[in-house]
C-alpha positions in Angstrom: 26.6 18.8 29.4 25.8 20.3 25.8 23.3 18.0 24.1 24.2 17.0 20.4 22.3 18.2 17.9 22.0 16.0 14.9 22.2 18.5 12.0 20.6 17.3 8.4 22.9 17.6 5.1 20.3 18.2 2.8 16.6 18.6 3.7 13.8 16.4 2.0 11.8 17.4 -0.9 8.5 15.8 -2.1 6.9 15.7 -5.0 2.7 13.9 -6.2 1.7 11.5 -7.9 -2.0 10.9 -8.6 -2.6 7.5 -7.7 -6.6 7.9 -7.9 -9.4 7.7 -8.5 -9.6 4.3 -7.1 -12.4 1.4 -7.3 -15.4 0.8 -5.8 -14.9 -1.1 -3.2 -17.1 -0.6 0.0 -19.6 1.1 1.0 -17.7 2.8 4.6 -14.4 1.0 3.5 -11.1 3.4 3.2 -7.6 3.5 1.9 -5.4 2.8 5.6 -2.0 2.2 3.1 -0.6 2.8 0.1 2.6 1.3 -0.5 4.5 1.5 -4.5 7.8 0.3 -5.2 8.0 1.0 -8.2 6.3 3.7 -10.8 4.8 1.4 -12.4 3.7 -0.5 -9.7 1.0 0.2 -6.7 -0.9 -1.1 -3.2 -3.0 -0.2 -1.8 -4.8 -1.8 1.4 -8.9 -1.0 2.9 -9.5 -1.6 6.8 -12.0 -4.1 5.4 -8.7 -6.7 4.2 -8.8 -5.4 -0.2 -6.4 -5.1 -1.1 -6.1 -3.1 -4.1 -3.6 -3.2 -6.7 -2.8 -1.4 -10.1 0.6 -2.2 -12.6 -0.1 2.4 -14.1 -0.8 4.2 -11.5 0.1 7.2 -12.6 -1.9 7.0 -15.8 -4.7 10.0 -14.7 -7.4 7.2 -14.5 -5.6 3.8 -13.5 -7.3 0.8 -12.8 -7.6 -1.1 -10.3 -8.1 -4.7 -9.2 -9.6 -5.2 -6.2 -8.8 -8.6 -4.2 -10.8 -9.8 -0.5 -7.4 -11.7 1.1 -8.0 -10.9 4.8 -11.8 -11.2 5.4 -13.5 -8.3 7.1 -10.6 -7.9 9.0 -8.9 -4.4 8.1 -5.4 -4.5 6.9 -3.3 -1.8 8.5 -0.8 -1.1 6.4 1.1 -1.9 3.7 5.1 -2.6 3.2 6.9 -3.7 -0.9 10.2 -3.4 -0.5 10.5 -4.5 -3.8 7.8 -5.6 -7.0 8.6 -9.1 -5.3 7.1 -9.1 -1.9 4.8 -7.0 -0.2 4.4 -7.3 3.8 1.1 -6.2 5.3 0.0 -5.6 8.7 -4.1 -6.1 10.0 -5.9 -5.3 13.3 -5.7 -8.3 14.8 -1.6 -8.2 14.9 -1.4 -10.9 11.5 2.1 -10.9 9.3 0.3 -11.4 5.7 3.3 -11.5 2.9 2.9 -12.4 -0.5 6.4 -12.6 -3.3 2.7 -12.2 -5.4 2.0 -8.5 -4.9 0.2 -8.1 -8.6 -1.8 -11.2 -8.1 -3.2 -9.6 -4.2 -5.2 -13.0 -3.7 -1.9 -15.3 -2.9 -1.1 -13.7 0.1 -0.4 -16.0 2.4 
């Protein structure tokens, strides 16, 4: 029996949009994940529990807000399917959600 071969209909294309520089948010801290649900809003999480947000990610030097939402527990991932919902996972297996990601301090 011959194995099935998946064929992509169209090659993937990628574009680069700079979202740096990010603010100084702690010695040794690193961004672990980002999500940009629109061209006007991006969210990033760090390995020390901070959430960074910007409403102008394409600006040459975007302004970022930093909020500590998970104490010293690192955030491993973030997904924002819309500007009105973000879900993050932390290093302890917890899921944090917010319906107001622009105000990161409101995560639950």
